[in-house]
N, CA, C and O of each residue as an XYZ file, in Angstrom:
860
protein
N     107.525     57.383     69.489
C     106.954     56.572     68.485
C     108.069     55.822     67.619
O     107.913     54.601     67.615
N     109.084     56.258     66.936
C     110.294     55.705     66.088
C     111.082     54.689     66.949
O     111.598     53.720     66.393
N     111.203     54.883     68.359
C     112.080     54.418     69.267
C     111.182     52.893     69.671
O     111.657     51.818     70.038
N     109.848     53.244     69.464
C     109.184     52.319     70.209
C     109.103     51.042     68.800
O     109.500     49.878     68.854
N     108.678     51.513     68.025
C     108.634     50.673     66.633
C     109.882     49.977     66.298
O     109.785     48.822     65.883
N     111.329     50.650     66.449
C     112.375     50.038     66.440
C     112.394     48.717     67.300
O     112.630     47.620     66.794
N     112.158     48.881     68.483
C     112.261     47.931     69.463
C     111.362     46.789     69.188
O     111.731     45.640     69.432
N     109.995     47.100     68.604
C     109.152     46.403     68.162
C     109.441     45.186     66.842
O     109.050     44.022     66.756
N     110.229     45.963     65.970
C     110.865     45.296     64.961
C     112.103     44.498     65.246
O     112.490     43.585     64.516
N     112.830     44.966     66.572
C     113.764     44.015     67.143
C     112.956     42.620     67.718
O     113.241     41.452     67.453
N     112.006     43.055     68.472
C     111.309     41.763     69.164
C     111.100     40.734     67.800
O     111.508     39.574     67.848
N     110.491     41.230     66.706
C     110.168     40.559     65.702
C     111.083     39.978     64.793
O     110.767     39.203     63.889
N     112.396     40.431     65.097
C     113.420     39.671     64.484
C     113.716     38.457     65.301
O     113.758     37.287     64.922
N     113.926     38.976     66.554
C     114.324     37.476     67.586
C     113.028     36.415     67.396
O     113.139     35.204     67.586
N     111.768     37.088     66.983
C     110.630     35.729     67.483
C     110.823     34.832     65.899
O     110.420     33.684     65.712
N     111.550     35.712     64.861
C     111.474     34.973     63.725
C     112.882     33.904     63.729
O     113.009     32.965     62.943
N     113.725     34.223     64.623
C     114.808     33.538     64.743
C     114.633     32.561     65.754
O     115.378     31.584     65.687
N     113.754     32.618     66.739
C     113.208     31.429     67.587
C     112.236     30.904     66.568
O     112.187     29.721     66.903
N     111.434     31.030     65.542
C     110.436     30.056     65.071
C     111.216     29.322     64.152
O     111.018     28.123     63.953
N     112.109     29.989     63.572
C     113.048     29.360     62.567
C     113.623     28.228     63.097
O     114.007     27.300     62.385
N     113.733     28.240     64.628
C     114.719     27.097     65.336
C     114.130     25.979     65.579
O     114.574     24.830     65.594
N     112.306     26.709     65.915
C     111.674     25.870     66.721
C     111.233     24.465     65.518
O     111.209     23.245     65.678
N     110.883     25.478     64.147
C     110.793     24.610     62.593
C     111.894     23.595     62.447
O     111.616     22.409     62.276
N     113.241     24.059     62.514
C     114.315     23.329     62.319
C     114.287     21.928     63.268
O     114.355     20.842     62.694
N     114.208     21.978     64.393
C     113.695     21.055     65.312
C     112.917     20.173     65.069
O     113.280     19.047     65.408
N     111.655     20.303     64.447
C     110.680     19.726     63.960
C     110.953     19.248     62.805
O     110.530     18.094     62.731
N     111.614     19.693     61.586
C     112.010     18.780     60.719
C     113.113     17.783     61.042
O     113.082     16.683     60.489
N     114.055     18.078     61.869
C     114.901     17.333     62.351
C     114.306     16.079     62.747
O     114.637     15.029     62.196
N     113.413     16.127     63.707
C     112.678     15.162     64.424
C     112.268     14.238     63.407
O     112.472     13.033     63.553
N     111.736     14.681     62.443
C     110.868     14.079     60.970
C     112.097     13.289     60.375
O     111.883     12.114     60.076
N     113.315     13.783     60.176
C     114.650     13.170     59.654
C     114.536     11.951     60.613
O     114.276     10.851     60.126
N     114.699     12.077     61.823
C     115.159     10.707     62.656
C     114.263      9.717     62.506
O     114.701      8.585     62.710
N     113.001      9.834     62.173
C     111.941      8.792     61.762
C     112.346      7.883     60.803
O     111.925      6.729     60.716
N     113.224      8.442     60.030
C     113.855      7.671     58.754
C     115.245      6.988     59.070
O     115.587      5.928     58.546
N     115.867      7.557     59.803
C     117.024      7.111     60.191
C     117.548      7.334     61.848
O     117.232      8.350     62.467
N     118.175      6.517     62.302
C     118.606      7.002     63.647
C     119.964      7.437     63.412
O     120.845      6.881     62.756
N     119.999      9.021     64.352
C     120.969      9.655     64.529
C     121.056     10.396     65.493
O     120.520     11.492     65.661
N     121.932      9.658     66.357
C     122.183     10.182     68.078
C     122.962     11.533     67.521
O     122.597     12.503     68.185
N     123.741     11.820     66.695
C     124.538     13.216     66.858
C     123.447     14.104     66.474
O     123.556     15.241     66.931
N     122.392     13.868     65.729
C     121.196     14.943     65.451
C     120.468     15.280     66.721
O     120.076     16.425     66.945
N     120.275     14.193     67.621
C     119.771     14.253     68.849
C     120.434     15.247     69.566
O     119.825     16.252     69.932
N     121.583     15.081     69.798
C     122.369     15.895     70.654
C     122.306     17.495     70.157
O     122.019     18.403     70.938
N     122.632     17.714     68.674
C     122.235     19.064     68.429
C     120.988     19.530     68.653
O     120.783     20.744     68.625
N     120.139     18.771     68.866
C     118.461     19.324     69.228
C     118.751     20.095     70.086
O     118.592     21.314     70.031
N     119.525     19.042     71.596
C     119.373     19.344     72.475
C     120.047     20.757     72.968
O     119.625     21.333     73.971
N     121.017     21.215     72.259
C     121.555     22.515     72.429
C     121.052     23.041     71.600
O     121.678     24.101     71.594
N     120.025     23.142     70.498
C     119.093     23.971     69.932
C     118.008     24.414     71.004
O     117.824     25.619     71.177
N     117.365     23.581     71.648
C     116.797     23.643     72.694
C     116.923     24.628     73.872
O     116.014     25.344     74.292
N     117.917     24.574     74.245
C     118.590     25.200     75.138
C     118.907     26.776     74.492
O     119.146     27.751     75.204
N     118.866     26.795     73.337
C     119.044     28.214     72.726
C     117.532     29.208     72.622
O     117.387     30.412     72.834
N     116.485     28.112     72.192
C     115.376     28.640     72.164
C     114.615     28.818     73.524
O     113.400     29.014     73.561
N     115.306     28.745     74.494
C     114.846     28.888     75.998
C     115.442     30.173     76.279
O     114.803     31.092     76.792
N     116.448     30.236     76.007
C     117.375     31.542     76.244
C     116.438     33.244     75.449
O     116.280     34.375     75.910
N     115.945     32.451     73.844
C     115.503     33.400     73.094
C     113.819     33.712     74.225
O     113.580     34.764     74.817
N     113.182     32.821     74.220
C     112.322     33.004     74.787
C     112.585     33.970     76.259
O     111.985     35.033     76.414
N     113.201     33.629     76.908
C     113.779     34.513     78.028
C     113.946     36.161     77.678
O     113.327     37.057     78.252
N     114.945     36.338     76.584
C     115.361     37.595     75.751
C     113.979     38.482     75.414
O     113.760     39.639     75.771
N     113.018     37.513     74.537
C     112.109     38.392     74.084
C     111.159     38.633     74.955
O     110.487     39.624     74.670
N     110.806     37.979     76.095
C     109.648     38.352     77.353
C     110.490     39.510     77.769
O     109.878     40.565     77.597
N     111.620     39.660     78.230
C     112.326     40.826     78.676
C     111.894     42.175     77.819
O     111.437     43.253     78.199
N     112.198     41.713     76.621
C     112.169     43.124     75.647
C     110.655     43.272     75.609
O     110.271     44.441     75.562
N     110.023     42.638     75.617
C     108.085     42.777     75.653
C     107.869     43.370     76.681
O     107.182     44.376     76.503
N     108.254     43.123     78.020
C     107.745     43.962     79.132
C     108.298     45.377     79.287
O     107.730     46.326     79.828
N     109.576     45.351     78.683
C     110.233     46.409     78.378
C     109.164     47.524     77.712
O     108.783     48.531     78.309
N     108.717     47.100     76.216
C     107.979     47.959     75.499
C     106.899     48.093     76.449
O     106.672     49.281     76.678
N     106.160     47.305     77.076
C     104.867     47.461     77.535
C     104.943     48.442     79.008
O     103.950     49.018     79.452
N     106.083     48.493     79.543
C     106.031     49.601     80.526
C     106.514     50.581     80.251
O     106.562     51.403     81.166
N     107.058     50.958     79.001
C     107.608     52.417     78.459
C     107.108     52.859     77.790
O     106.837     54.057     77.871
N     106.734     52.078     76.774
C     105.981     52.959     75.714
C     104.315     52.594     75.870
O     103.624     53.369     75.208
N     103.721     51.794     76.450
C     102.298     51.462     76.484
C     101.603     51.469     75.085
O     100.695     52.278     74.896
N     101.935     50.717     74.221
C     101.438     50.730     72.889
C     100.162     50.504     72.841
O      99.602     49.971     73.799
N      99.471     50.876     71.699
C      98.063     51.012     71.410
C      97.421     50.214     70.245
O      98.330     49.901     69.476
N      96.285     49.782     69.825
C      95.998     49.123     68.880
C      96.737     48.347     68.207
O      97.284     47.400     68.773
N      96.914     48.587     66.820
C      98.123     47.482     66.018
C      99.318     47.376     66.875
O      99.430     46.311     67.483
N     100.358     48.387     67.069
C     101.145     47.847     68.360
C     101.073     46.937     69.246
O     101.628     45.839     69.213
N     100.262     47.447     70.217
C      99.768     46.436     71.158
C      99.428     44.947     70.891
O      99.862     44.075     71.643
N      98.586     44.631     69.727
C      98.336     43.373     69.498
C      99.775     42.594     68.782
O      99.995     41.390     68.912
N     100.479     43.339     68.183
C     101.629     42.908     67.695
C     102.610     42.336     69.101
O     103.039     41.193     69.259
N     102.769     43.379     69.908
C     103.442     42.990     71.055
C     102.840     41.833     71.735
O     103.594     40.907     72.034
N     101.649     41.756     72.010
C     101.100     40.829     72.863
C     100.995     39.545     72.150
O     101.058     38.462     72.731
N     100.838     39.680     70.918
C     100.584     38.251     70.126
C     102.436     37.715     70.121
O     102.811     36.552     70.274
N     103.115     38.623     69.958
C     104.921     38.066     70.233
C     105.209     37.746     71.251
O     106.216     37.044     71.345
N     104.644     38.022     72.176
C     104.849     37.508     73.692
C     104.190     35.761     73.847
O     104.779     34.814     74.367
N     102.745     35.759     73.183
C     102.083     34.482     73.384
C     102.968     33.456     72.367
O     103.311     32.318     72.688
N     103.143     33.843     71.598
C     104.132     33.166     70.296
C     105.488     32.341     70.867
O     105.983     31.275     70.503
N     105.835     33.203     71.815
C     107.281     32.412     72.397
C     106.941     31.168     72.769
O     107.559     30.215     72.293
N     105.809     30.960     73.763
C     105.294     29.834     74.453
C     105.057     28.508     73.526
O     105.117     27.346     73.930
N     104.771     28.945     72.182
C     104.153     28.099     71.607
C     105.374     27.520     70.504
O     105.297     26.357     70.106
N     106.436     28.373     70.073
C     107.578     28.193     69.830
C     108.415     27.101     70.531
O     108.954     26.118     70.023
N     108.399     27.508     71.823
C     109.398     26.632     72.576
C     108.813     25.411     72.811
O     109.523     24.468     73.161
N     107.501     25.268     72.657
C     107.222     23.922     73.049
C     107.143     23.023     71.971
O     107.428     21.826     72.015
N     106.762     23.627     71.050
C     107.168     23.214     69.484
C     108.444     22.429     69.244
O     108.475     21.282     68.797
N     109.672     23.289     69.646
C     110.990     22.933     69.720
C     110.967     21.898     70.603
O     111.340     20.817     70.149
N     110.604     21.942     71.829
C     110.432     20.772     72.517
C     110.137     19.663     72.485
O     110.718     18.849     73.204
N     109.027     19.263     71.539
C     107.989     18.215     71.115
C     109.037     17.800     69.971
O     109.070     16.598     69.710
N     109.942     18.693     69.219
C     110.640     17.739     68.159
C     111.868     16.971     68.591
O     112.378     15.949     68.130
N     112.255     17.882     69.779
C     113.462     17.231     70.948
C     113.042     15.577     71.165
O     113.637     14.542     70.865
N     111.974     15.790     71.708
C     111.412     14.761     72.482
C     111.001     13.259     71.281
O     111.086     12.042     71.443
N     110.685     13.867     70.453
C     110.212     12.968     69.353
C     111.669     12.230     68.800
O     111.845     11.015     68.884
N     112.502     13.016     68.322
C     113.988     12.270     68.163
C     114.376     11.703     69.094
O     114.975     10.667     68.805
N     114.285     11.978     70.387
C     114.692     10.779     71.267
C     113.830      9.653     71.488
O     114.235      8.607     71.996
N     112.676      9.842     71.125
C     112.002      8.325     70.918
C     112.286      7.756     69.711
O     112.353      6.529     69.636
N     112.437      8.344     68.894
C     112.603      7.939     67.542
C     113.997      7.078     67.205
O     114.037      6.243     66.301
N     115.209      7.427     68.122
C     116.288      6.759     67.967
C     116.385      5.315     68.557
O     117.114      4.365     68.270
N     115.461      5.472     69.420
C     115.425      4.073     70.696
C     114.292      3.097     70.083
O     114.273      1.921     70.446
N     113.451      3.532     69.253
C     112.582      2.468     68.637
C     113.048      1.553     67.515
O     113.146      2.024     66.382
N     113.330      0.330     67.741
C     113.682     -0.589     67.037
C     112.715     -1.353     66.143
O     112.094     -0.804     65.232
N     112.620     -2.610     66.438
C     111.578     -3.321     65.533
C     110.215     -2.396     65.159
O     109.570     -2.681     64.150
N     109.861     -1.406     65.924
C     108.521     -0.819     65.834
C     108.635     -0.141     64.180
O     107.754     -0.095     63.321
N     110.042      0.338     64.121
C     109.819      0.643     62.429
C     109.601      0.352     61.566
O     109.658      1.066     60.565
N     109.318     -0.627     61.588
C     108.828     -1.770     60.385
C     107.708     -1.748     60.500
O     107.317     -2.409     59.538
N     106.487     -1.283     61.287
C     105.058     -1.275     61.582
C     104.759     -0.094     60.612
O     105.463      0.810     60.161
N     103.176     -0.511     60.428
C     102.594      0.345     59.494
C     102.128      1.636     60.189
O     101.686      2.593     59.553
N     102.255      1.610     61.599
C     101.856      2.787     62.627
C     103.229      3.724     62.245
O     103.097      4.908     61.936
N     104.575      3.051     62.303
C     105.576      3.940     62.431
C     105.696      4.529     61.037
O     106.576      5.389     61.000
N     105.132      4.346     59.980
C     105.162      4.963     58.495
C     104.210      5.748     58.760
O     104.515      6.923     58.556
N     102.643      5.503     59.326
C     101.758      6.557     59.431
C     102.478      7.892     60.174
O     102.457      9.050     59.757
N     103.069      7.423     61.303
C     103.815      9.009     61.932
C     104.790      9.628     60.976
O     104.732     10.857     60.919
N     105.667      9.036     60.220
C     105.948      9.872     58.884
C     105.385     10.894     58.427
O     105.817     12.040     58.304
N     103.916     10.234     58.053
C     103.029     11.187     57.443
C     102.524     12.496     57.959
O     102.307     13.549     57.361
N     102.375     12.130     59.370
C     101.745     12.978     60.549
C     103.136     14.270     60.726
O     102.965     15.483     60.844
N     104.325     13.607     60.699
C     105.286     14.406     60.842
C     105.530     15.442     59.892
O     105.913     16.521     60.344
N     105.335     15.281     58.287
C     105.370     16.051     57.017
C     104.430     17.202     57.373
O     104.594     18.422     57.351
N     103.325     16.378     57.730
C     101.999     17.469     57.692
C     102.367     18.481     59.148
O     102.473     19.685     58.914
N     102.473     18.231     59.951
C     103.001     19.388     61.057
C     103.928     20.263     60.749
O     103.827     21.475     60.942
N     105.193     19.505     60.089
C     106.232     20.646     59.894
C     105.473     21.417     58.548
O     105.599     22.641     58.505
N     104.902     20.927     57.744
C     104.323     22.342     56.673
C     103.195     23.224     57.365
O     102.838     24.281     56.845
N     102.509     22.643     58.847
C     101.637     23.477     59.506
C     102.484     24.707     60.091
O     102.058     25.856     60.214
N     103.650     24.288     60.397
C     104.464     25.060     61.219
C     105.266     26.610     59.987
O     105.380     27.830     60.107
N     105.571     25.738     59.085
C     106.226     26.274     58.173
C     105.337     27.257     57.274
O     105.752     28.378     56.980
N     104.420     26.903     56.966
C     102.729     28.138     56.866
C     103.096     29.326     57.849
O     103.355     30.479     57.506
N     103.069     28.807     59.164
C     103.246     30.150     60.237
C     103.858     30.965     59.838
O     103.557     32.119     59.535
N     105.053     30.272     59.792
C     106.413     31.334     59.716
C     106.284     32.235     58.357
O     106.464     33.451     58.300
N     105.928     31.362     57.267
C     105.820     32.300     56.150
C     104.810     33.519     56.518
O     105.081     34.710     56.360
N     103.699     33.042     56.995
C     102.703     34.433     57.377
C     103.354     35.379     58.230
O     103.415     36.582     57.979
N     103.817     34.850     59.196
C     104.632     36.031     60.150
C     105.617     36.784     59.407
O     105.681     37.976     59.707
N     106.398     36.366     58.509
C     107.298     37.305     57.971
C     106.635     38.056     56.631
O     107.053     39.081     56.094
N     105.519     37.274     56.262
C     105.066     38.041     54.830
C     103.707     39.067     55.431
O     103.209     39.993     54.790
N     103.357     38.689     56.590
C     101.929     39.082     56.895
C     100.673     38.904     56.035
O      99.764     39.727     55.924
N     100.757     37.725     55.454
C      99.633     37.235     54.313
C      98.806     36.310     55.293
O      99.109     35.117     55.299
N      98.155     36.591     55.826
C      97.413     35.254     56.377
C      96.160     34.814     55.799
O      95.366     34.098     56.409
N      95.983     35.247     54.614
C      94.893     34.157     54.032
C      94.950     32.300     53.904
O      94.047     31.471     54.020
N      96.228     32.167     53.656
C      96.312     30.523     53.617
C      96.181     29.851     55.255
O      96.136     28.661     55.563
N      96.138     31.143     56.215
C      96.011     30.368     57.448
C      94.423     29.879     57.729
O      94.228     28.988     58.556
N      93.626     30.317     57.219
C      92.467     30.210     57.483
C      92.195     28.648     56.783
O      91.013     28.312     56.719
N      93.052     27.845     56.348
C      92.743     26.356     55.915
C      93.242     25.385     56.843
O      93.252     24.165     56.680
N      93.766     26.211     58.096
C      94.337     25.245     59.204
C      93.067     24.366     59.851
O      93.393     23.504     60.666
N      91.949     24.487     59.613
C      91.066     23.804     60.513
C      91.175     22.587     59.698
O      91.225     21.573     60.394
N      91.232     22.368     58.331
C      91.220     21.178     57.751
C      92.166     20.438     58.194
O      92.049     19.356     58.768
N      93.624     21.309     57.797
C      94.790     20.439     58.155
C      94.839     19.579     59.460
O      95.208     18.410     59.574
N      94.330     20.530     60.516
C      94.267     20.020     61.965
C      93.440     18.938     61.821
O      93.761     18.186     62.741
N      92.393     18.338     61.072
C      91.229     17.829     61.204
C      92.006     16.302     60.732
O      91.666     15.229     61.231
N      93.036     16.426     59.745
C      93.430     15.553     58.977
C      94.821     15.035     59.842
O      95.332     13.942     59.597
N      95.261     15.787     60.684
C      96.122     15.340     61.606
C      95.971     14.615     62.374
O      96.761     13.683     62.524
N      94.719     14.813     63.264
C      93.880     14.068     63.805
C      93.309     12.673     63.535
O      93.168     11.675     64.242
N      93.039     12.952     62.295
C      92.758     11.368     61.686
C      93.955     10.804     61.844
O      94.011      9.887     62.663
N      94.986     11.126     61.243
C      96.435     10.461     61.142
C      96.720      9.933     62.541
O      96.962      8.745     62.751
N      96.686     10.752     63.372
C      97.094     10.417     64.824
C      95.950      8.910     65.501
O      96.252      7.863     66.073
N      94.916      9.366     65.168
C      93.941      8.084     65.401
C      94.282      6.960     64.762
O      94.242      5.971     65.494
N      94.625      6.749     63.588
C      94.977      5.946     62.581
C      96.337      5.049     63.417
O      96.230      3.905     63.859
N      97.526      5.870     63.476
C      98.658      5.262     64.095
C      98.241      4.711     65.654
O      98.726      3.655     66.062
N      97.486      5.354     66.328
C      96.890      4.905     67.798
C      96.516      3.580     67.295
O      97.241      2.597     67.451
N      95.373      3.553     66.686
C      94.881      2.289     66.469
C      95.988      0.834     65.769
O      95.937     -0.337     66.146
N      96.757      1.323     64.864
C      97.491      0.447     64.150
C      99.088      0.104     65.272
O      99.854     -0.800     64.940
N      99.319      0.825     66.342
C      99.958      0.534     67.209
C      99.784     -0.185     68.487
O     100.655     -0.737     69.159
N      98.340     -0.077     68.744
C      97.674     -1.304     69.757
C      97.855     -2.466     68.941
O      98.632     -3.339     69.328
N      97.165     -2.600     67.736
C      97.456     -3.976     67.050
C      98.699     -4.488     66.859
O      98.900     -5.691     66.693
N      99.673     -3.531     66.873
C     101.041     -4.153     66.753
C     101.572     -4.645     68.032
O     102.321     -5.619     68.107
N     101.078     -3.795     69.261
C     101.619     -4.515     70.503
C     100.707     -5.603     70.519
O     101.295     -6.680     70.613
N      99.509     -5.688     70.461
C      98.801     -7.689     70.818
C      99.751     -8.336     69.795
O     100.176     -9.461     70.056
N     100.095     -7.775     68.745
C     100.885     -9.036     68.014
C     102.264     -9.518     68.073
O     102.703    -10.580     67.631
N     103.149     -8.181     68.946
C     104.084     -8.542     69.166
C     104.379     -7.860     70.525
O     104.867     -6.732     70.598
N     103.999     -8.736     71.757
C     104.214     -8.152     73.093
C     105.081     -7.704     73.748
O     105.151     -6.926     74.699
N     106.237     -8.663     72.739
C     107.753     -8.301     72.921
C     108.157     -6.922     73.127
O     108.940     -6.590     74.017
N     107.525     -5.975     72.153
C     107.770     -4.748     71.529
C     106.731     -3.658     72.304
O     106.349     -2.661     71.690
N     106.525     -3.782     72.971
C     105.378     -2.642     74.001
C     105.977     -1.506     74.216
O     105.571     -0.392     73.884
N     106.930     -1.770     74.762
C     108.126     -0.743     74.856
C     108.105      0.151     73.429
O     107.726      1.317     73.543
N     108.432     -0.255     72.290
C     108.436      0.384     70.978
C     106.924      0.690     70.713
O     106.676      1.737     70.115
N     105.988     -0.040     71.061
C     104.566      0.587     70.902
C     104.366      1.857     71.863
O     103.672      2.797     71.475
N     104.833      1.867     72.812
C     104.665      2.937     73.941
C     105.387      4.285     73.082
O     104.656      5.266     72.945
N     106.410      4.338     72.661
C     107.077      5.179     72.004
C     106.558      6.096     71.245
O     106.577      7.320     71.369
N     105.893      5.146     70.114
C     105.203      5.408     69.063
C     104.125      5.983     69.447
O     103.708      6.893     68.730
N     103.558      5.719     70.364
C     102.290      6.547     70.759
C     102.796      7.743     71.249
O     102.611      8.740     70.551
N     103.410      7.864     72.325
C     104.018      9.407     72.738
C     104.519     10.128     71.285
O     104.125     11.258     71.001
N     105.090      9.648     70.724
C     105.816     10.457     69.641
C     104.544     11.101     68.749
O     104.441     12.269     68.372
N     103.629     10.020     68.530
C     102.765     10.606     67.535
C     101.914     12.063     68.459
O     101.727     13.193     68.007
N     101.588     11.615     69.627
C     100.984     12.226     70.000
C     101.526     13.804     70.314
O     100.750     14.733     70.541
N     103.128     13.943     70.283
C     103.685     14.886     70.437
C     103.880     15.754     68.811
O     104.269     16.922     68.776
N     103.594     15.086     67.746
C     103.257     15.623     66.489
C     101.798     16.010     66.385
O     101.529     16.784     65.467
N     101.049     15.704     66.977
C      99.642     16.335     67.177
C      99.544     17.336     67.921
O      98.613     18.110     67.698
N     100.409     17.594     68.945
C     100.505     18.652     69.754
C     100.860     19.331     68.859
O     100.107     20.230     68.486
N     102.111     19.133     68.222
C     103.028     20.369     67.455
C     101.986     21.238     66.417
O     101.840     22.460     66.407
N     101.397     20.368     65.663
C     100.086     20.956     64.657
C      99.186     21.827     65.672
O      98.950     23.009     65.420
N      98.724     21.232     66.757
C      97.886     21.725     67.637
C      98.497     23.632     67.972
O      97.811     24.634     67.771
N      99.571     23.605     68.373
C     100.244     24.668     68.419
C     100.426     25.467     67.268
O     100.474     26.692     67.372
N     100.534     24.877     66.154
C     100.755     25.761     64.864
C      99.319     26.129     64.638
O      99.233     27.236     64.107
N      97.948     25.446     64.915
C      96.764     26.125     65.257
C      96.705     27.509     65.615
O      96.265     28.489     65.014
N      97.262     27.365     66.759
C      97.367     28.398     67.904
C      98.200     29.724     67.429
O      97.774     30.874     67.526
N      99.294     29.393     66.969
C     100.080     30.698     66.263
C      99.196     31.093     64.936
O      99.092     32.274     64.607
N      98.626     30.143     64.265
C      97.873     31.043     63.077
C      96.588     31.698     63.889
O      96.432     32.897     63.658
N      95.837     31.219     64.618
C      94.847     32.234     65.395
C      95.564     33.436     65.510
O      95.393     34.457     64.843
N      96.560     33.195     66.601
C      97.130     34.820     67.203
C      97.633     35.924     66.117
O      97.583     37.153     66.157
N      98.192     34.928     65.022
C      98.637     35.870     63.618
C      97.413     36.474     63.196
O      97.219     37.690     63.220
N      96.686     35.722     62.855
C      95.158     36.278     62.198
C      94.776     37.424     63.132
O      94.436     38.420     62.494
N      94.731     37.581     64.518
C      94.457     38.298     65.243
C      95.313     39.636     65.185
O      94.765     40.730     65.049
N      96.694     39.485     65.298
C      97.685     40.078     65.207
C      97.763     41.275     63.641
O      98.156     42.439     63.721
N      97.404     40.768     62.662
C      97.394     41.343     61.434
C      95.806     42.104     61.244
O      95.553     43.286     61.008
N      95.056     41.167     61.406
C      93.711     42.161     61.109
C      92.739     42.243     62.082
O      91.557     42.435     61.796
N      93.287     42.066     63.605
C      92.220     42.797     64.449
C      91.191     41.473     64.876
O      90.666     41.572     65.985
N      90.918     40.416     64.178
C      90.160     39.329     63.861
C      90.110     38.506     64.825
O      91.087     37.767     64.701
N      89.179     38.064     66.222
C      89.549     37.063     66.782
C      88.823     36.072     66.199
O      87.663     36.214     65.812
N      89.629     34.816     66.103
C      89.144     33.211     65.826
C      88.906     32.428     66.976
O      89.952     32.048     67.502
N      87.959     32.097     67.486
C      87.672     31.053     68.460
C      88.693     30.047     68.452
O      89.678     30.034     69.190
N      88.425     29.283     67.655
C      89.551     28.024     67.470
C      89.327     27.227     66.268
O      88.223     26.876     65.851
N      90.704     26.915     65.632
C      90.430     26.010     64.673
C      90.224     24.729     64.904
O      89.977     23.965     63.971
């Protein structure tokens, strides 16, 4: 039993490393919305490779615990949850990388109101992922129950950005490429928030055993 708990703790430490890395990538992506930084984009490419390796390592360790120890109750919830979390963290990191790639290639579109709205979206998505990481480390899930309202706000911001981007492209038909990249980047920010909600859902189950259908 002690050996199993030790291995579960090791998985949790790797999970925290992976989550912190995904959060850092999303934060850097939001930074690129305010400034062009190709160096930062290259750093994020390396970070995503590291995230993928952590994903493989955690998966291997989880399967080992499941096969050797056959955990039950709270231990089983913890192991199963962490296996699922790796998928969400990997995607959040990948979205961050993709957002940064789009951001450094958007030129005149950065002066549009749509692009400014995307910055607000980015800050909210970062706060959501940050809240998940805080809850995972502390096992305090109380604030995760506020995520439904946060997700609704993110969805509203995305709809606003979409409408303003379409208007921008109509007024500036020579900047359709910029508009397309803004639409794609805002979609990635929305998806990052969606995965933060999925993480919150899984953490609530891991800590309390309560299943939340969907935020």
